C-alpha positions in Angstrom: -21.3 21.5 0.2 -18.6 19.2 0.0 -17.2 15.7 1.4 -13.5 15.6 2.9 -12.0 11.9 2.0 -8.7 11.0 4.1 -6.6 8.4 2.4 -4.4 6.4 4.5 -1.0 4.1 3.9 -0.9 2.7 0.3 -4.4 4.3 -0.6 -2.6 7.8 -0.4 -0.2 6.5 -2.9 -3.0 5.2 -5.3 -5.3 8.6 -4.4 -1.9 10.7 -5.2 -2.8 12.9 -2.1 -3.7 12.3 1.7 -7.0 14.3 1.4 -9.5 15.0 -1.4 -12.5 17.8 -1.4 -15.4 16.0 -3.5 -19.5 17.0 -4.0 -21.8 15.6 -1.3 -23.4 12.6 -3.0 -26.0 10.6 -1.2 -24.3 7.6 -0.4 -20.4 6.1 0.1 -20.9 3.7 -3.0 -21.5 6.8 -5.3 -18.4 8.8 -3.8 -16.3 5.8 -4.7 -18.0 5.5 -8.0 -17.5 9.4 -8.9 -13.6 8.8 -8.5 -10.9 7.8 -10.6 -11.3 3.9 -11.8 -8.0 2.8 -10.3 -8.8 4.7 -7.0 -12.3 3.4 -7.0 -10.9 -0.2 -7.3 -8.7 0.2 -4.7 -11.0 1.7 -1.9 -13.6 -1.5 -2.9 -11.1 -4.2 -1.9 -12.3 -6.4 0.5 -9.9 -5.8 3.3 -10.4 -1.8 3.2 -12.1 -0.2 6.3 -13.8 3.2 6.2 -14.8 5.5 9.0 -17.3 8.4 8.6 -16.4 11.4 11.0 -14.1 8.9 13.5 -16.7 6.0 13.4 -16.1 2.9 11.3 -18.7 1.4 9.1 -19.5 -1.6 7.5 -22.3 -0.9 5.1 -21.7 2.0 2.6 -24.9 2.4 2.0 -25.8 3.2 5.5 -24.5 6.5 6.7 -26.5 9.7 5.5 -23.9 11.7 3.9 -24.0 16.0 4.5 -21.8 18.6 3.8 -18.1 18.5 6.3 -18.5 14.8 6.6 -15.2 13.2 6.7 -14.8 9.7 5.1 -11.6 8.0 5.9 -10.4 4.8 3.9 -8.0 2.6 5.9 -5.8 -0.1 4.2 -5.4 -3.3 5.3 -2.4 -3.5 8.5 0.2 -6.1 8.8 2.6 -6.6 11.2 3.1 -7.8 15.0 
C-alpha cells in the first residue's frame, strides 16, 4: 500500500525527483514528517499548497489517506 507524492517547480529540485512513492500513513503531516528533513521543511513552508487527488486542501490533518492517493505539492507561483 502506497501514496504517490508529486513535487512541482523548485520542490522537485529539493526532492531530487518529480515523484516519490511512500507507505500509506494516517495524515499528510505524518507523510511529510517521514521524509528527509530538508524536504519536509520545504514542504511545510507557509506558501506551499497541496492537493489530494487533484483537490486543493488547507488542513493537512483533514484528508483520510488511502492506498493509491496522490498528494501534489505546489510551490508559490510568482510572475505577472
